Structure formats: C-alpha cells, structure tokens
N, C-alpha and C positions, 0 to 999 in steps of 0.2 A: 735912239737906245733906249731897250724896253728894259725895265728896273723890274727885278723879280720879286726884289722885299713886298710882302704884304701880297701877293698875288695868290689867289686858289689857283693851284694847278693839279688837274686830274691826268693818273697814269695809271694805263693800262699794263695788263706784264709787269707789274712790279713787284712781282714776289724773289725774283733772279735775275742775273745777268745785267742789261743794257738797262733796262726798268729799274732794277733795284740801285744801280749806280748812281740814276739819274735822278732818284728819290732822293740819296742822298746828297748828291751837289746841289738840288736844288732848298734841300731844308738849309745847309749851310749859307747860301744867299738870303735866307728868311722866308723863304715863302709855306703857304700853306697849304699843306698835300691831303690829296684825296688817293688810297692806296688801293687799286682794285687786281685783282687775279683769283684764280680760282682756291689758292691753298691759302685758308684764313690762317691756319698757324704763322707760314713764313711772314706773313700779310702782318703779323705780331709780333712777331719778333723783330724786322724791321720797324716798324713803329718803335718801338720801346730801346731802339739804339740809337733812334734820331734825337738830336738836342732839340727839341720842340715841345713846346708843350701839350696839353690835352686837348685843349680848344683846338688845336690848330691841326691837329691831324685826324682823319678819317678812314677805321677801316674798311673797305666796303665789299667785300665777294663778291664777284662776277663770273659766269660761264661766257665767255665770248662767241658759244655757238647757240645761248639762248638769246637770240634777237629781242624776245618777249618781252623779257626782262628790263630792257634799256628804259624805258620811259620812269619804272620806280626806282631803279637805282638812280637817275638824276635827280626825281623828287626828295633823296634822303639825301643827295649834296646840298638841293638849296634849304633844306630844311636846316642841315647843320649851315651854310657859309652864304646861300641866298644867291649864289652865280657860281659862274666857274670862267676864269681870267685866261686859262690856257689848259687845251683838251692835248693829251698827249697820248695819241691812239697806237701803241708801242706792242703792244700784244701781239704775237703772230707766231706760226707754226710752218717749217721748211720741209723740206722732199726729198728722199735719196731712193730713187726709182724709174727705169724706162717708160718711154711713151706706151710699149705694146704687156710692161707687165704690168703697169700701174692700173690697177681696179678705177672705175667711174667714181665711187665713194670717196677713194683719195683727193681726187678734183674737187669735188661736191665739197667737202671738207675744207680744203686749200682757200678756196673763193671765199665760205664762209666765216674761215676767222680771219682771214688776209685783206679781205676785204668788204666782204658785206658789214661785217661786224665796226670799223671804225668806220664807213659810209652812214651807219643807221646811227652810229652814237654823234656825229658831227651834224647830220641833220636833226638830232632832238637838242640838242644843245645852242645849235645856229640862230635861231630865232629869239633868244633872248642878247645873244651878243650883239644882234643886229641891232635891236631894241638900244642897247647900251652904247652901240657906233664903237664899240672896244672888242677888244679878245687876239686871241692867236692859237691855229690849229697846227698842231706837230704830228706827224705819223714818222713811222721808221718802216721805210720802204728797204731798197736794198741796193746793192749795185746791181743786183740781178733785175730789179727793175728799169737798168739801161742796156740791157744786152740778155741773150739767151745762154744757156751753157747747158753740157747736157746733164741727164739723170735728175734734173729739176725744172721741167717743162711745167707743170702746174704752181709749183713756186714762181718762177717767173713769171708765169702768165698773171698772176695776182697781183703781184708786184708791178708790173707794166701797169694793170687798172689802176691803181693809186692815183702813178704818176698823170693818167687822164683828167681822173676826178678832181684831184687835189690842183691840179694848173688849170681847169676848168672854173674850181671854186674861186682859186684867188683871184681871177680875172670879175669873178662876180660881187666879190666882197670887198674891193679894194675901197669903193667908195663909202664903207661903214668902219673904216679906219681897222679893219681886222685882216690880220698877219697869217699865212699858212706856208710851213717850213714843210720838206719834204726831207728826210734823214735817210741818206743811201748806206749804209755801213758793206764794207767787205768781211776780210775776216777778221771776226773778234771774238774771243777766247770765253765763248760762252758755252752752255749745254747746248745749242741750237741744234747740231749734226745727232747727238743723242736722240733728242726727242721728237727728229725729223719724219715724217712718216716714210715708211717702206713699203713697195709694192699691192701688200696688200692691208695695209691700213696701221699696222702693229707700227711700235717705236722701234726706229732703224738701232737704236740702243750702242752706236757705235761714235769716238770722238775723231772726227776729220784730223788728219795730218794738219793741213793749214788755220783750221778752228784753233787748236791746241797752241800753235806758234803764233797764234794774231794778238793782234794788238787791246793791248786789257781793257775791262770794261769803265776803268775807272780813265782814262785815255779817254775813251769814245764818249761818254758822260760831260766830259770837261768840253769837249767838242761839241756836243748838242748843247749845251747851255750857252756858248760862248754864241750859237748858230742863232739862239734863241732871242739872245739879249741886242746884236747886232742886226735884227729882222732879218737873216737871211731867207732867200726863196728855194735853195738848195743845198744839200752841205755832202762830201764824200768822206769818206774814212776809212781807213784802213793801210796794207802795205803795197804792196807795185801791184795787186789786182785796181788800183785806181785807176791806174793807167789805161785799162778797158775802156773805159769812158770815150777817151779820145781816140782811141784805137776804133773804135765805133764811129765814130762819127769823121776821123781823118782817114783812116786806113781799114778801111772795114773786113776787108779780104785775107789783113795778116790776123786782127781778129780773128777772122772765122776759122783759118788755119791754126790756130793756136786751141781753141776751143772744141777742133775735133782731134785733135791729141788729144786732149783728156776725155773722151769717150772712151768706156771700156772698148777692150778689142775681143 
C-alpha cells in the first residue's frame, strides 16, 4: 500500500479534466504537487483552490510538444522539492478523423504529445528514482490502447505504444522498487473530444454524446488515486465500453463487428 501523504506528485495536463480532478484528490491526501499544462492561468486557479500551503504546490507551465524544455522543467522541480516521488504523465490529445482524410502532421502531433512526451519525461526522472530505489510512474493511456476503433487510428496507435513502453519499463525497474501504473479510461466527461484533432489538424470542436454521458472526472480520479495506493499495474474505468477489453481477448470477432458498426456509413 502506497501512502500519498507528503509525496511529491508531478501531474501533466493538470489544468482540466482528469489531471485537475486527480490533483484535487491528491491534495486531499496530503500530497505535494507540481502542476503542469500550457495554461498558466488555469493552473494558478487550481492552485488557489487547493487546501495546500504555498510551499507544497509548484505551478510549472509546459508545452508537451516542446521536448527540449523538459530537462529545465525537471531542474525547476528539483530546486523546489528535491525529488519526484510520483510522475503522472496525463497530458494527451485525441483524434476524430479517418485514415484517408487525416494529414501526416496529425499523426506526428498525436505521437509527439501522447507518446514521445511521456517517454522523454519518464527517462529524465528515471535515473533519480533508480538512485533512490523508490518511485511510481503513472500514465494515462485509454481503452483505445487495448483495441483500435474507427476515426481514432493515430490516437489508438499512440496509446498502444504507451502500453509497450510502460509494460517493458515495469519489468526493468521492479528490482529498484519502482512502480508503473497504466490508466485506461473509457468515456469520461471531459473536453477531450472538443479538443481532439480533426483531419486537418484543427480542433474537432464538438462534444461526443458518449463523452457527455461518460463517467465523471471525480469518480475517475478517485479510481486513479486508489490504483496508485494499491500499486495496480493497469486499471480500466468507464461504462459498458470497458467490456471491450474482455471481448478483444476472448471474443475478438464480436468486438470487430461492433466497431465496424461504429464506423461512418
């Protein structure tokens, strides 16, 4: 059982959605927080709403596409807290567009934000965790990291890649007492569909019905915190879409028919 109190928790994508809700619940557990996202104003709003002292919160704006800035960002964290106990790679972007219509740039951006950014940040933090023989990596994947679905090919690919990387990492760092938890949300009531990349790289700008009716971010964050406390390796959350994981494993042809039915006519 991992105790969160007094742990230094670095959360990317902390300005909204799952990241923000997780920060709020980590704060209630007594964590010391590093809040990262592009929107400094939103991070400052979140900081002021938390029941934590000034010395226990660091607002650290980051652009997850600017991988060259990650080393200096980590230096800033170490100057403030000296270490990172839990790194939650949560920032990400989704997609709404067919393979034939989506530009190459869309695929590059999805991989940069969803895969290369968390891998880079993980590698930067890893050496110090190994030296300390302690640490916990969390990453937000998706149920789309377990099976593909129409209009999200690049998104699904980036999330599948996360599983390959973090499953491999887990086997390598076990001997150093470092934990790895992969978070796999289904439909969560966030703005992820609004902010998803359309085929031309612009924002999709629409709220999906399934997203709007999805699990609340508060319930999602509660499950995330419990997964960390219990050192879970992988956790699924959402509604009936979670059954897709098991259909993929035991009845793949049934899942395929369902997903084909979801493709645009």
